[in-house]
SENU-840885 format. One line per 5 residues: number of its first residue (from 1); for each residue z, y, x of N, C-alpha, C. Coordinates in pm, 1 decimal, always signed. Example, Ala and Ser with C-alpha at 12.3 -4.5 7.8 and 13.67 -1.06 7.14 Angstrom:
2
1	+780.0 -569.0 +1319.0 +780.0 -450.0 +1230.0 +780.0 -330.0 +1320.0 | +708.0 -225.0 +1285.0 +714.0 -106.0 +1367.0 +787.0 +3.0 +1290.0
# end
This chain:
229
1	+5672.7 +3540.4 -11125.2 +5738.9 +3607.9 -11014.0 +5809.0 +3506.7 -10923.7 | +5811.5 +3531.0 -10792.5 +5880.9 +3439.9 -10702.9 +6029.9 +3442.1 -10729.1 | +6095.0 +3327.6 -10718.6 +6238.4 +3318.2 -10741.6 +6311.2 +3355.0 -10613.4 | +6321.4 +3484.9 -10587.3 +6385.7 +3528.8 -10463.4 +6534.4 +3500.0 -10465.4 | +6596.2 +3496.7 -10586.3 +6736.9 +3460.2 -10594.2 +6757.3 +3317.4 -10545.2
6	+6666.9 +3226.5 -10585.3 +6678.5 +3087.9 -10542.4 +6663.1 +3073.9 -10393.0 | +6564.9 +3143.5 -10336.5 +6545.3 +3140.7 -10191.7 +6668.7 +3196.0 -10122.2 | +6720.3 +3307.4 -10176.0 +6837.7 +3369.6 -10115.5 +6958.4 +3278.2 -10116.2 | +6981.0 +3209.5 -10229.1 +7096.4 +3120.4 -10238.6 +7088.1 +3007.8 -10136.2 | +6969.1 +2949.8 -10120.9 +6955.3 +2836.1 -10029.9 +6978.2 +2877.2 -9885.4
11	+6928.3 +2993.8 -9847.9 +6944.8 +3036.7 -9708.8 +7086.3 +3085.0 -9683.4 | +7146.3 +3152.2 -9781.6 +7284.9 +3195.6 -9765.6 +7374.9 +3074.9 -9742.9 | +7349.0 +2966.1 -9816.5 +7431.7 +2846.4 -9803.9 +7421.9 +2786.5 -9664.1 | +7304.2 +2798.6 -9602.7 +7281.9 +2736.9 -9471.8 +7310.2 +2830.3 -9355.7 | +7317.3 +2960.1 -9383.2 +7327.4 +3057.9 -9274.5 +7469.0 +3065.6 -9219.3
16	+7485.7 +3069.2 -9087.9 +7617.5 +3089.0 -9029.1 +7660.7 +3233.3 -9047.0 | +7790.6 +3255.0 -9056.4 +7841.3 +3391.3 -9071.5 +7864.2 +3447.6 -8932.1 | +7759.9 +3506.7 -8874.5 +7765.8 +3559.7 -8738.8 +7789.0 +3709.8 -8741.0 | +7863.5 +3757.1 -8642.9 +7884.3 +3900.4 -8621.3 +7916.6 +3975.1 -8749.2 | +8026.0 +3939.4 -8819.4 +8058.3 +4007.9 -8943.9 +8083.7 +4156.7 -8925.3
21	+8141.3 +4194.4 -8810.8 +8165.7 +4336.8 -8787.0 +8034.6 +4413.8 -8778.2 | +7934.7 +4354.3 -8713.3 +7804.7 +4420.3 -8701.1 +7738.5 +4435.1 -8837.0 | +7744.8 +4330.1 -8918.9 +7685.9 +4336.9 -9052.4 +7754.6 +4443.5 -9135.6 | +7887.2 +4450.4 -9127.1 +7961.4 +4550.9 -9202.4 +7923.1 +4691.2 -9158.0 | +7906.0 +4708.1 -9028.3 +7869.5 +4839.5 -8975.2 +7731.4 +4882.0 -9024.6
26	+7637.5 +4788.0 -9024.5 +7502.0 +4817.5 -9071.4 +7503.4 +4859.1 -9217.7 | +7570.7 +4779.8 -9301.9 +7573.2 +4810.9 -9444.8 +7648.7 +4940.1 -9472.5 | +7754.4 +4966.0 -9394.8 +7830.8 +5088.8 -9414.3 +7743.0 +5210.6 -9387.8 | +7662.6 +5204.0 -9282.4 +7572.4 +5315.0 -9250.6 +7464.4 +5330.2 -9356.9 | +7412.0 +5217.5 -9404.0 +7307.4 +5221.3 -9504.8 +7359.2 +5283.2 -9634.0
31	+7478.7 +5240.8 -9676.0 +7537.7 +5293.7 -9798.9 +7568.0 +5442.2 -9784.0 | +7620.0 +5481.0 -9669.4 +7649.6 +5623.0 -9646.9 +7523.2 +5707.2 -9654.9 | +7414.8 +5657.4 -9595.6 +7288.4 +5730.7 -9599.0 +7235.0 +5738.9 -9741.3 | +7245.9 +5629.1 -9816.6 +7196.1 +5627.5 -9954.4 +7276.6 +5719.8 -10044.3 | +7406.3 +5727.5 -10021.6 +7492.0 +5810.1 -10106.5 +7487.4 +5956.4 -10065.1
36	+7493.0 +5983.0 -9935.7 +7499.5 +6121.3 -9887.3 +7362.6 +6185.0 -9867.3 | +7260.3 +6103.6 -9842.3 +7124.9 +6155.2 -9828.9 +7097.3 +6220.7 -9695.3 | +6980.6 +6284.3 -9688.2 +6936.2 +6355.3 -9568.9 +6858.1 +6477.7 -9615.2 | +6800.0 +6549.7 -9519.9 +6731.6 +6674.5 -9553.5 +6626.8 +6656.5 -9662.8 | +6544.0 +6552.5 -9652.1 +6435.3 +6534.4 -9748.1 +6455.8 +6414.3 -9840.2
41	+6568.5 +6346.4 -9825.3 +6600.0 +6231.4 -9910.4 +6733.9 +6256.9 -9978.2 | +6732.5 +6309.7 -10102.0 +6858.1 +6340.2 -10171.2 +6944.6 +6215.8 -10187.0 | +7074.4 +6233.0 -10173.2 +7166.0 +6121.3 -10190.3 +7180.6 +6081.8 -10336.0 | +7260.0 +5978.2 -10359.7 +7273.8 +5922.2 -10494.3 +7326.4 +6023.6 -10594.9 | +7425.7 +6101.6 -10555.4 +7481.4 +6199.0 -10649.0 +7377.1 +6302.9 -10688.8
46	+7304.6 +6353.4 -10589.7 +7203.4 +6455.7 -10617.3 +7091.8 +6400.8 -10704.9 | +7044.9 +6279.9 -10673.1 +6938.1 +6218.8 -10752.1 +6983.8 +6196.1 -10895.3 | +7106.1 +6146.4 -10911.3 +7159.2 +6120.7 -11045.2 +7176.4 +6250.7 -11123.5 | +7227.5 +6353.7 -11056.4 +7249.0 +6482.2 -11123.1 +7118.0 +6542.9 -11171.7 | +7013.5 +6527.4 -11092.9 +6882.4 +6580.1 -11131.7 +6832.6 +6513.7 -11259.1
51	+6847.2 +6382.8 -11267.9 +6801.9 +6311.4 -11387.3 +6889.7 +6345.5 -11507.6 | +7020.0 +6362.7 -11484.9 +7109.6 +6398.9 -11594.5 +7076.0 +6537.3 -11648.3 | +7045.2 +6629.2 -11558.1 +7008.7 +6764.8 -11599.5 +6881.5 +6763.7 -11683.5 | +6784.7 +6683.0 -11642.5 +6656.9 +6678.3 -11714.4 +6667.5 +6605.1 -11847.2 | +6750.1 +6501.4 -11852.0 +6754.7 +6415.6 -11971.0 +6862.6 +6455.9 -12071.0
56	+6971.5 +6511.6 -12022.2 +7075.3 +6558.5 -12112.8 +7177.7 +6454.8 -12154.4 | +7158.0 +6328.5 -12121.8 +7257.1 +6225.8 -12153.4 +7261.0 +6123.5 -12041.0 | +7375.9 +6061.0 -12025.3 +7395.3 +5966.8 -11915.7 +7299.4 +5849.0 -11923.6 | +7289.6 +5787.0 -12040.6 +7206.3 +5666.7 -12051.1 +7058.0 +5697.2 -12033.4 | +7013.9 +5810.7 -12084.9 +6873.8 +5849.2 -12064.2 +6848.5 +5878.0 -11916.8
61	+6946.8 +5939.0 -11851.2 +6933.2 +5967.2 -11707.9 +6925.8 +5837.9 -11627.8 | +7005.0 +5738.9 -11665.7 +7001.2 +5609.7 -11596.6 +6864.4 +5544.5 -11612.9 | +6806.9 +5557.2 -11730.9 +6675.1 +5496.8 -11755.6 +6567.6 +5558.9 -11667.3 | +6565.2 +5691.0 -11659.6 +6462.0 +5755.7 -11578.2 +6490.6 +5740.6 -11428.9 | +6618.4 +5737.8 -11392.7 +6655.5 +5711.9 -11253.0 +6604.6 +5574.1 -11210.9
66	+6621.7 +5477.4 -11299.3 +6574.6 +5341.5 -11271.5 +6423.4 +5337.4 -11256.7 | +6353.4 +5398.4 -11350.4 +6206.9 +5398.5 -11345.9 +6155.9 +5459.7 -11216.4 | +6214.7 +5570.5 -11176.2 +6168.3 +5638.5 -11054.7 +6192.6 +5553.5 -10930.7 | +6304.8 +5483.2 -10925.9 +6335.6 +5402.0 -10808.3 +6255.0 +5272.5 -10804.9 | +6224.4 +5217.7 -10921.7 +6136.2 +5100.4 -10925.4 +5999.2 +5139.4 -10870.3
71	+5952.9 +5258.0 -10908.8 +5824.7 +5307.7 -10857.8 +5830.5 +5328.6 -10707.1 | +5938.6 +5389.6 -10659.5 +5953.6 +5413.6 -10515.6 +5957.1 +5282.7 -10436.9 | +6026.3 +5183.8 -10490.0 +6039.7 +5057.7 -10416.4 +5906.6 +4985.8 -10402.6 | +5814.1 +5013.2 -10494.9 +5682.6 +4950.9 -10488.2 +5581.7 +5030.8 -10409.3 | +5621.3 +5149.3 -10365.7 +5531.3 +5234.6 -10287.6 +5545.3 +5197.0 -10140.8
76	+5460.6 +5106.1 -10094.5 +5477.2 +5050.2 -9960.7 +5477.2 +5156.5 -9851.1 | +5390.2 +5255.8 -9862.9 +5387.7 +5360.6 -9761.7 +5517.5 +5437.5 -9758.6 | +5571.8 +5464.6 -9877.7 +5696.0 +5540.9 -9885.4 +5810.9 +5464.6 -9821.8 | +5829.7 +5338.5 -9863.4 +5945.6 +5266.0 -9812.5 +5932.2 +5234.1 -9664.4 | +5809.4 +5215.7 -9617.3 +5791.9 +5189.3 -9474.2 +5823.8 +5313.5 -9392.5
81	+5775.7 +5429.2 -9437.6 +5805.9 +5553.6 -9367.2 +5954.4 +5584.7 -9373.7 | +6011.8 +5563.6 -9491.2 +6154.2 +5586.2 -9508.0 +6231.8 +5491.7 -9418.2 | +6189.2 +5365.8 -9417.9 +6255.1 +5267.4 -9333.2 +6239.1 +5299.2 -9186.7 | +6124.7 +5358.0 -9149.6 +6104.3 +5395.4 -9010.7 +6208.1 +5494.8 -8964.3 | +6246.3 +5585.0 -9053.2 +6348.5 +5682.8 -9018.9 +6486.1 +5618.7 -9011.3
86	+6512.1 +5522.8 -9100.4 +6645.1 +5463.6 -9103.4 +6661.6 +5347.3 -9007.5 | +6551.4 +5298.5 -8951.1 +6562.0 +5188.1 -8855.2 +6653.8 +5226.1 -8740.0 | +6648.0 +5351.9 -8698.3 +6734.0 +5398.0 -8590.0 +6880.3 +5387.3 -8630.5 | +6906.3 +5404.2 -8760.5 +7043.9 +5403.3 -8807.8 +7093.3 +5261.2 -8830.2 | +7014.5 +5182.5 -8901.1 +7063.7 +5050.4 -8939.5 +7015.4 +4938.1 -8850.3
91	+6918.4 +4964.8 -8763.3 +6871.9 +4861.6 -8672.8 +6806.5 +4745.3 -8743.3 | +6727.5 +4772.9 -8846.8 +6662.2 +4668.5 -8925.0 +6514.0 +4699.2 -8935.3 | +6431.6 +4599.8 -8975.3 +6288.8 +4625.4 -8993.2 +6265.0 +4737.4 -9093.2 | +6156.8 +4811.6 -9075.0 +6131.6 +4929.0 -9158.4 +6120.5 +4894.7 -9305.7 | +6051.1 +4784.8 -9340.8 +6037.3 +4753.0 -9482.6 +6171.1 +4713.0 -9543.0
96	+6253.4 +4642.0 -9467.6 +6387.7 +4606.6 -9514.1 +6470.6 +4731.4 -9538.5 | +6473.7 +4819.4 -9439.1 +6556.7 +4938.8 -9448.7 +6513.4 +5028.0 -9563.8 | +6381.1 +5044.8 -9581.1 +6332.1 +5132.2 -9686.5 +6366.3 +5082.8 -9824.9 | +6337.1 +4955.7 -9853.2 +6365.5 +4900.3 -9985.7 +6515.7 +4894.7 -10010.5 | +6593.1 +4852.7 -9911.5 +6738.0 +4845.1 -9927.6 +6796.6 +4982.6 -9955.5
101	+6744.8 +5084.4 -9890.4 +6793.9 +5219.6 -9911.1 +6764.6 +5267.2 -10052.8 | +6643.7 +5242.8 -10100.9 +6607.2 +5281.9 -10237.3 +6695.8 +5209.8 -10338.4 | +6714.8 +5080.1 -10320.2 +6794.9 +5002.6 -10414.8 +6941.4 +5043.3 -10410.7 | +6992.5 +5072.3 -10291.9 +7131.9 +5114.6 -10279.9 +7153.6 +5248.5 -10347.9 | +7060.6 +5342.0 -10328.9 +7075.2 +5472.3 -10394.7 +7069.4 +5457.9 -10545.7
106	+6984.4 +5369.6 -10595.3 +6974.6 +5347.7 -10739.4 +7106.1 +5294.8 -10795.7 | +7161.3 +5191.6 -10734.3 +7286.7 +5134.0 -10782.9 +7399.4 +5236.5 -10775.1 | +7406.6 +5308.5 -10664.3 +7510.4 +5410.8 -10649.2 +7492.9 +5521.4 -10752.3 | +7367.7 +5558.1 -10781.0 +7341.9 +5660.2 -10882.2 +7387.3 +5616.6 -11019.6 | +7363.2 +5491.1 -11053.6 +7408.3 +5437.6 -11182.3 +7560.6 +5439.2 -11189.3
111	+7625.3 +5396.0 -11081.5 +7771.5 +5396.7 -11077.6 +7825.5 +5538.5 -11094.2 | +7764.3 +5632.7 -11025.2 +7807.7 +5772.3 -11034.4 +7793.3 +5825.3 -11176.7 | +7680.3 +5798.1 -11239.0 +7658.1 +5845.7 -11375.5 +7755.8 +5782.7 -11474.0 | +7799.5 +5663.3 -11444.4 +7895.0 +5595.1 -11532.7 +8039.9 +5634.0 -11502.4 | +8060.5 +5722.8 -11404.3 +8194.0 +5776.3 -11381.2 +8273.1 +5716.4 -11267.0
116	+8207.6 +5646.5 -11174.9 +8277.1 +5586.1 -11061.0 +8273.7 +5679.8 -10940.5 | +8380.7 +5677.5 -10862.3 +8393.9 +5763.1 -10744.3 +8324.4 +5697.7 -10625.5 | +8214.3 +5755.0 -10581.5 +8137.5 +5696.0 -10472.0 +8205.4 +5710.1 -10336.5 | +8312.6 +5787.4 -10330.3 +8389.0 +5797.3 -10205.9 +8493.3 +5686.0 -10194.6 | +8513.9 +5613.4 -10303.0 +8610.6 +5503.4 -10306.4 +8548.4 +5380.2 -10239.9
121	+8614.4 +5326.1 -10138.5 +8558.5 +5210.9 -10066.9 +8538.9 +5090.9 -10158.6 | +8622.9 +5077.4 -10260.2 +8606.7 +4965.7 -10354.0 +8475.8 +4977.5 -10430.4 | +8441.6 +5099.0 -10468.5 +8316.2 +5122.3 -10540.2 +8198.1 +5095.8 -10447.6 | +8210.5 +5136.1 -10323.4 +8102.1 +5110.9 -10227.5 +8083.7 +4960.7 -10204.6 | +8193.3 +4886.6 -10199.1 +8182.9 +4741.2 -10188.9 +8108.4 +4685.8 -10310.3
126	+8141.3 +4738.3 -10427.5 +8077.3 +4691.5 -10550.7 +7928.6 +4724.5 -10551.4 | +7894.0 +4842.9 -10502.4 +7753.0 +4883.1 -10495.1 +7675.6 +4785.4 -10407.5 | +7730.7 +4755.3 -10290.3 +7663.3 +4664.2 -10197.7 +7652.0 +4524.5 -10257.8 | +7758.1 +4477.5 -10321.5 +7756.6 +4344.2 -10381.7 +7650.1 +4333.1 -10489.8 | +7628.5 +4439.9 -10563.6 +7527.8 +4439.7 -10669.7 +7389.6 +4407.4 -10615.2
131	+7363.3 +4444.3 -10490.7 +7232.3 +4418.4 -10430.5 +7201.6 +4269.3 -10419.5 | +7304.7 +4185.3 -10424.9 +7283.3 +4040.8 -10418.5 +7217.4 +3987.3 -10545.2 | +7240.5 +4054.9 -10657.0 +7187.8 +4006.3 -10784.2 +7285.9 +3913.4 -10853.6 | +7270.1 +3901.0 -10984.1 +7365.6 +3827.1 -11066.9 +7381.2 +3680.8 -11025.5 | +7271.7 +3611.2 -11003.6 +7281.0 +3467.6 -10975.4 +7359.0 +3438.5 -10848.0
136	+7327.4 +3512.9 -10743.0 +7395.2 +3488.8 -10615.6 +7542.1 +3526.8 -10625.5 | +7572.4 +3639.7 -10688.8 +7712.1 +3680.2 -10705.1 +7788.4 +3575.4 -10784.6 | +7731.0 +3529.7 -10894.3 +7798.7 +3428.2 -10976.2 +7826.5 +3301.3 -10895.8 | +7730.3 +3261.4 -10811.9 +7749.6 +3142.3 -10728.5 +7862.7 +3162.8 -10627.6 | +7866.4 +3280.4 -10565.4 +7970.1 +3308.7 -10466.2 +8107.7 +3317.4 -10531.0
141	+8113.9 +3375.0 -10649.9 +8241.2 +3382.7 -10722.5 +8286.7 +3242.4 -10761.9 | +8194.2 +3162.0 -10814.0 +8227.6 +3025.0 -10855.1 +8273.9 +2941.3 -10736.7 | +8218.0 +2968.4 -10618.9 +8255.6 +2894.2 -10499.3 +8378.5 +2949.4 -10428.9 | +8437.6 +3053.6 -10484.9 +8557.1 +3111.7 -10426.1 +8531.2 +3198.6 -10304.8 | +8403.9 +3235.6 -10282.3 +8370.7 +3316.5 -10164.9 +8378.0 +3466.3 -10193.6
146	+8378.6 +3502.2 -10319.7 +8401.0 +3640.4 -10361.2 +8509.5 +3639.6 -10468.3 | +8596.9 +3740.3 -10469.1 +8704.7 +3742.9 -10568.5 +8658.0 +3778.7 -10708.8 | +8538.3 +3833.6 -10720.7 +8491.5 +3870.8 -10853.0 +8358.4 +3942.8 -10849.0 | +8313.4 +3983.2 -10964.3 +8187.1 +4054.2 -10980.0 +8199.5 +4197.0 -10927.5 | +8088.8 +4270.9 -10921.1 +8098.0 +4411.2 -10879.3 +8198.4 +4491.9 -10961.7
151	+8205.0 +4467.2 -11091.6 +8301.7 +4539.6 -11174.7 +8444.0 +4510.3 -11129.6 | +8473.6 +4384.7 -11100.9 +8606.9 +4347.1 -11053.3 +8636.8 +4414.9 -10920.1 | +8539.7 +4415.9 -10830.6 +8559.7 +4478.2 -10699.5 +8583.0 +4628.2 -10712.2 | +8506.6 +4692.6 -10800.1 +8516.3 +4838.2 -10815.4 +8649.8 +4881.6 -10873.1 | +8714.4 +4793.5 -10947.8 +8839.6 +4829.4 -11015.5 +8959.1 +4752.2 -10960.5
156	+8942.3 +4688.4 -10844.9 +9051.1 +4610.8 -10783.5 +9165.2 +4703.4 -10743.2 | +9288.4 +4651.0 -10736.6 +9402.8 +4736.2 -10702.0 +9400.5 +4789.7 -10559.7 | +9328.1 +4725.2 -10468.7 +9323.8 +4772.5 -10330.7 +9203.2 +4718.7 -10257.1 | +9165.3 +4788.1 -10147.5 +9050.1 +4746.5 -10067.7 +9093.2 +4643.6 -9963.7 | +9002.1 +4556.1 -9925.7 +9028.7 +4450.2 -9828.9 +8919.0 +4452.8 -9722.9
161	+8956.9 +4479.6 -9598.5 +8857.0 +4488.0 -9491.2 +8785.7 +4354.6 -9470.5 | +8856.3 +4244.8 -9484.9 +8792.1 +4114.1 -9468.8 +8685.7 +4093.4 -9575.9 | +8712.7 +4145.1 -9694.7 +8615.6 +4134.4 -9803.1 +8490.6 +4214.3 -9769.0 | +8509.2 +4331.5 -9708.1 +8394.4 +4412.6 -9668.8 +8305.1 +4336.0 -9571.8 | +8365.2 +4267.5 -9476.2 +8287.3 +4190.8 -9379.1 +8210.9 +4077.6 -9446.0
166	+8275.9 +4008.0 -9538.4 +8210.5 +3897.6 -9608.6 +8093.6 +3947.9 -9692.0 | +8117.7 +4053.4 -9768.7 +8012.4 +4109.0 -9853.7 +7894.4 +4153.7 -9768.4 | +7924.7 +4222.5 -9659.3 +7818.5 +4275.0 -9574.0 +7731.8 +4163.1 -9518.4 | +7795.7 +4056.8 -9471.2 +7719.8 +3944.9 -9415.4 +7631.9 +3880.2 -9521.9 | +7686.3 +3859.6 -9640.8 +7609.7 +3795.9 -9747.6 +7492.7 +3883.7 -9790.9
171	+7517.6 +4012.1 -9803.6 +7411.7 +4102.5 -9848.2 +7301.8 +4112.6 -9743.4 | +7338.9 +4126.0 -9616.6 +7237.6 +4133.9 -9511.9 +7149.8 +4009.0 -9512.0 | +7212.6 +3892.7 -9526.8 +7137.1 +3767.9 -9528.8 +7042.1 +3764.1 -9647.3 | +7092.7 +3802.5 -9764.9 +7010.7 +3796.6 -9885.9 +6895.0 +3894.8 -9880.8 | +6920.3 +4015.7 -9831.8 +6813.9 +4115.8 -9828.1 +6706.7 +4078.1 -9726.6
176	+6748.1 +4029.3 -9612.4 +6649.5 +3985.4 -9514.1 +6572.9 +3863.3 -9564.2 | +6640.4 +3780.6 -9644.0 +6574.8 +3664.8 -9703.4 +6467.7 +3707.5 -9802.4 | +6493.8 +3816.3 -9874.4 +6395.0 +3866.9 -9968.8 +6266.3 +3901.3 -9896.1 | +6279.3 +3960.3 -9778.0 +6161.1 +3989.6 -9697.8 +6091.7 +3859.7 -9659.5 | +6171.3 +3759.8 -9620.2 +6113.7 +3630.5 -9586.2 +6043.5 +3568.1 -9704.3
181	+6101.0 +3585.6 -9824.5 +6038.6 +3531.2 -9943.9 +5905.3 +3596.3 -9971.6 | +5897.8 +3726.9 -9952.6 +5770.3 +3796.6 -9973.2 +5666.8 +3749.2 -9872.0 | +5712.6 +3726.7 -9749.7 +5618.5 +3683.5 -9646.7 +5566.1 +3543.8 -9676.9 | +5653.5 +3458.9 -9735.3 +5608.8 +3324.8 -9771.4 +5506.7 +3330.9 -9883.6 | +5538.3 +3409.8 -9986.2 +5446.9 +3423.9 -10099.2 +5313.8 +3481.3 -10053.8
186	+5319.1 +3574.8 -9959.3 +5196.6 +3641.2 -9914.8 +5141.3 +3586.6 -9785.6 | +5169.0 +3460.2 -9755.1 +5128.6 +3403.6 -9626.9 +4979.3 +3418.5 -9601.4 | +4899.8 +3396.1 -9705.1 +4755.2 +3412.7 -9691.6 +4716.7 +3556.4 -9721.9 | +4773.9 +3610.5 -9828.9 +4734.7 +3744.1 -9873.2 +4760.9 +3850.3 -9767.7 | +4866.5 +3832.2 -9687.5 +4901.6 +3937.4 -9592.0 +4793.9 +3956.2 -9485.0
191	+4703.4 +3859.4 -9472.5 +4595.0 +3875.0 -9376.2 +4494.6 +3979.4 -9424.3 | +4499.7 +4008.8 -9554.2 +4414.9 +4113.4 -9611.1 +4509.4 +4225.8 -9652.1 | +4516.0 +4334.9 -9577.9 +4618.5 +4436.9 -9598.6 +4635.8 +4483.4 -9742.2 | +4525.8 +4507.1 -9814.2 +4538.4 +4558.4 -9950.5 +4607.6 +4457.0 -10039.6 | +4566.3 +4329.5 -10030.4 +4626.7 +4225.7 -10113.1 +4770.7 +4201.3 -10070.8
196	+4792.6 +4194.1 -9941.0 +4927.7 +4171.5 -9892.0 +5023.4 +4279.6 -9937.2 | +4977.1 +4404.2 -9933.9 +5060.3 +4514.5 -9979.7 +5093.1 +4502.1 -10126.3 | +4996.9 +4453.5 -10204.8 +5020.3 +4436.1 -10347.5 +5126.7 +4332.6 -10376.3 | +5126.1 +4223.7 -10298.3 +5228.0 +4120.0 -10314.6 +5365.9 +4177.5 -10287.4 | +5378.0 +4250.6 -10176.4 +5506.9 +4308.8 -10142.2 +5553.2 +4410.3 -10244.2
201	+5462.4 +4494.4 -10291.5 +5498.0 +4598.3 -10387.3 +5547.3 +4538.0 -10517.3 | +5478.7 +4434.9 -10566.2 +5517.6 +4372.2 -10692.2 +5655.4 +4308.3 -10681.4 | +5680.4 +4241.2 -10569.8 +5809.5 +4175.8 -10550.4 +5921.2 +4277.8 -10539.1 | +5900.0 +4383.3 -10461.7 +6001.6 +4486.9 -10446.4 +6033.0 +4553.4 -10579.7 | +5931.1 +4583.2 -10657.9 +5952.2 +4647.9 -10787.2 +6029.7 +4557.5 -10881.4
206	+5990.8 +4429.7 -10885.4 +6058.6 +4334.9 -10973.4 +6204.4 +4318.6 -10932.9 | +6230.9 +4304.5 -10804.0 +6368.2 +4290.8 -10756.0 +6450.8 +4414.6 -10787.8 | +6391.8 +4531.7 -10770.5 +6463.7 +4656.0 -10796.6 +6498.9 +4668.4 -10944.2 | +6408.8 +4629.8 -11032.8 +6437.1 +4633.9 -11175.9 +6549.8 +4537.1 -11211.0 | +6547.5 +4417.9 -11151.5 +6652.6 +4319.3 -11178.3 +6788.5 +4370.4 -11130.7
211	+6791.0 +4434.1 -11015.0 +6915.3 +4489.7 -10962.2 +6965.8 +4601.8 -11051.8 | +6874.9 +4684.2 -11102.9 +6914.3 +4792.7 -11192.7 +6978.0 +4738.0 -11319.9 | +6920.3 +4632.3 -11375.7 +6977.8 +4572.0 -11496.3 +7118.3 +4519.6 -11468.6 | +7134.8 +4458.5 -11353.6 +7266.4 +4405.3 -11317.5 +7366.8 +4518.7 -11298.3 | +7324.1 +4625.6 -11234.8 +7412.2 +4740.8 -11214.0 +7454.6 +4801.7 -11347.1
216	+7362.1 +4811.5 -11440.8 +7394.9 +4868.6 -11571.6 +7494.6 +4780.8 -11646.1 | +7485.8 +4650.0 -11626.1 +7581.2 +4558.6 -11689.5 +7719.3 +4568.3 -11626.0 | +7723.2 +4584.4 -11494.3 +7849.6 +4579.4 -11421.9 +7927.1 +4710.3 -11423.5 | +7858.2 +4821.1 -11403.4 +7927.8 +4950.1 -11397.1 +7940.9 +5007.8 -11537.5 | +8033.6 +4950.2 -11612.9 +8056.7 +4997.5 -11749.3 +8111.3 +5139.7 -11743.0
221	+8084.7 +5216.8 -11845.6 +8119.3 +5358.4 -11842.8 +8269.5 +5381.3 -11830.6 | +8304.6 +5473.0 -11742.8 +8443.4 +5515.9 -11727.8 +8457.9 +5662.5 -11767.1 | +8353.4 +5716.3 -11825.5 +8356.1 +5855.5 -11868.2 +8402.5 +5865.7 -12012.7 | +8453.8 +5982.3 -12045.9 +8489.9 +6010.3 -12184.1 +8364.1 +6008.6 -12268.9 | +8371.1 +5952.5 -12387.6 +8253.7 +5942.3 -12474.6 +8192.8 +6078.0 -12504.3
226	+8272.1 +6182.1 -12490.1 +8220.7 +6316.3 -12519.1 +8128.5 +6366.9 -12410.3 | +8128.1 +6295.3 -12294.6 +8046.6 +6340.6 -12182.6 +7904.2 +6289.6 -12196.5 | +7829.6 +6338.7 -12283.3 +7686.1 +6315.3 -12294.3 +7639.8 +6173.4 -12283.8 | +7724.0 +6071.3 -12278.4 +7679.0 +5935.9 -12259.8 +7673.3 +5859.4 -12386.7
# end
């Protein structure tokens, strides 16, 4: 698999922090759409509740929620169409918007199932930070650019607007870099639509699974043990 974390780290290190307010606005809209949903795209709470109802326990629901979103992220037609609808909202390329939306809903769904309040801005910051992946987050924390991991952010004593801007800029850079990484890997393959689509689908699925594992590690349960988990 391509080391998209490595590509992301190198570009993040070199990228200027431009228009932090714009980046924050884009991510805020994306997270709101992923959590609240739309007419035909259920939000994170609804998606999580459906899996919990079917599975009967929190951890089983998280497993099937993850599987379904990994599948969705690899469905190029789905994420492109989904991204086409959200491009108007987030002002990003359709493939970026679609995959980012699927991954954001997955992370938010895991957080919700583990007992976190998705209306809490600290939790939303943590959800967005999780999209960076463990390696990039660890590097930013070690470099003093982030105060802590998603778990630390979700349980911090108070929200910080400057932190939101920093997180948003880093996440936007990393997610757009992931697209660049896929394009590099598929430089030849993309000339043949079927093969090119396969490269993108495999990378998106792998990245989504990695993000899900990180989310499960970070959003430790805050529910009572008696609550089906």
